[in-house]
C-alpha positions, -999 to 999 in steps of 0.1 A, spaced: 709 84 232 692 86 263 690 116 291 689 122 331 678 149 344 682 157 384 667 188 400 661 201 436 626 216 431 627 232 469 587 215 464 571 197 443 537 216 443 556 247 443 572 240 415 541 224 399 522 260 403 556 274 381 553 253 350 567 221 360 548 199 341 551 222 309 588 222 314 587 184 318 568 178 281 590 204 267 620 186 283 612 153 280 641 133 294 644 96 301 649 100 337 645 127 364 652 129 390 644 151 421 654 161 452 635 180 482 598 170 468 585 179 502 558 160 500 541 120 498 530 109 469 498 109 484 490 142 489 499 151 450 477 152 417 477 120 397 488 144 365 516 152 389 526 115 399 523 102 362 529 127 339 516 119 305 533 132 275 517 149 242 528 117 225 511 97 251 544 83 268 534 78 307 563 90 334 562 59 358 573 73 395 589 63 428 588 83 457 613 86 488 595 109 517 602 118 548 586 112 580 585 149 593 559 167 569 568 195 544 604 181 548 633 165 521 622 140 502 631 127 466 618 107 435 627 95 404 605 96 371 613 70 342 596 65 312 602 27 311 598 8 337 634 -2 357 645 -36 366 644 -31 401 637 -4 431 664 -6 455 667 1 490 691 24 503 685 4 534 698 28 561 666 40 585 683 71 594 684 84 560 653 65 546 632 86 576 644 118 558 635 104 526 670 110 509 675 86 483 659 67 456 677 40 435 664 24 405 683 -2 384 679 -4 343 698 -26 323 726 -1 319 733 16 351 716 20 386 705 59 386 701 74 421 685 99 430 701 118 463 693 147 484 726 151 507 717 163 544 730 205 550 756 203 572 741 236 589 750 264 606 782 257 628 783 220 613 751 213 637 743 184 614 781 179 602 784 143 617 750 130 603 765 147 567 797 129 567 777 96 576 755 97 553 783 107 526 801 75 539 767 50 534 764 69 500 803 60 488 800 25 500 765 14 482 779 32 450 815 11 457 792 -24 465 771 -19 435 804 -13 411 818 -42 427 786 -64 421 790 -53 383 770 -25 377 767 11 366 758 40 385 746 74 377 744 95 412 722 123 406 713 150 428 720 182 456 748 169 471 749 202 489 789 204 487 808 229 467 840 207 460 864 231 449 865 270 445 860 273 411 824 259 423 816 286 440 815 327 437 829 337 469 852 305 485 873 328 505 843 341 526 828 307 525 852 286 542 834 280 575 800 279 559 781 246 555 782 231 520 818 247 518 836 230 552 867 210 551 854 179 561 829 179 532 853 185 506 876 159 519 848 137 511 844 146 476 882 141 470 878 108 484 843 102 463 865 118 434 896 100 441 877 67 443 874 69 403 838 86 403 838 112 380 819 148 381 809 145 348 806 183 343 840 190 353 847 163 325 833 185 300 836 219 313 868 239 333 851 273 333 840 293 366 811 309 369 789 273 363 765 272 392 733 256 401 724 270 433 714 307 442 702 326 471 669 342 466 681 372 485 706 404 473 695 391 438 722 366 437 707 344 406 708 380 383 742 385 396 754 351 394 767 346 426 760 312 430 771 275 443 774 246 422 764 219 445 739 195 421 757 172 403 757 140 382 789 119 389 791 81 375 820 53 377 846 54 359 834 25 332 807 43 325 823 79 317 832 68 284 795 66 274 786 99 286 780 125 258 774 154 276 771 166 310 751 205 311 734 231 336 700 243 326 708 274 342 676 291 325 650 272 341 633 289 367 610 275 395 634 269 423 664 284 439 683 256 420 682 248 383 681 212 368 716 194 356 711 169 326 732 141 313 733 120 281 744 87 274 750 64 246 722 37 250 
């Protein structure tokens, strides 16, 4: 059995101060995908770049950082060397460090930080262009005979069940009709939202505002996903939300699969 965890840490250096390495040692996933790292690799302590577990296992890591300091960024940690690190290849998104893709023998694992469409849809066009590029990439990889595990903060709540107050948020970023329509297109192409394949219950969220004691009241959004191609889904054994993990305004999501 192998495990993949995805987590928007809202700043890797901030997360480090909140016990990130202790959590990593305890959870010990085979692969960890991070989003919103807000740092360049050279700014980090060596033990954060290549953490070593108590059993001597050392993580390897790959980083995609934004040109703008302290902004966006993704990373991927792995206990084993991937077959290949695949460039995303879209300069407008690579400039913001939006994607890390690593090919393993069983699947291509993608750590993706989807753009926020922002108030009044100020970046909606950029967001939808990213979504289209990601779907094209996933389709291309699957067509070439590979499986994909697309992990990350999609910044989209797909359906009313995926946020606490859908009616009042219909015009807000992350729940705009165009964003939900893309999720329909993505899942319509066959890609599986693994969490919903295992859990149909409401009130399951991955992000909560820091305001109004939202997390304490569980007034949240489910915007972090682990999605796979349909041919890989039979190998997926669990897909869960690690709602009790603190250290960010997001919590991690976890996928396990048969090796």
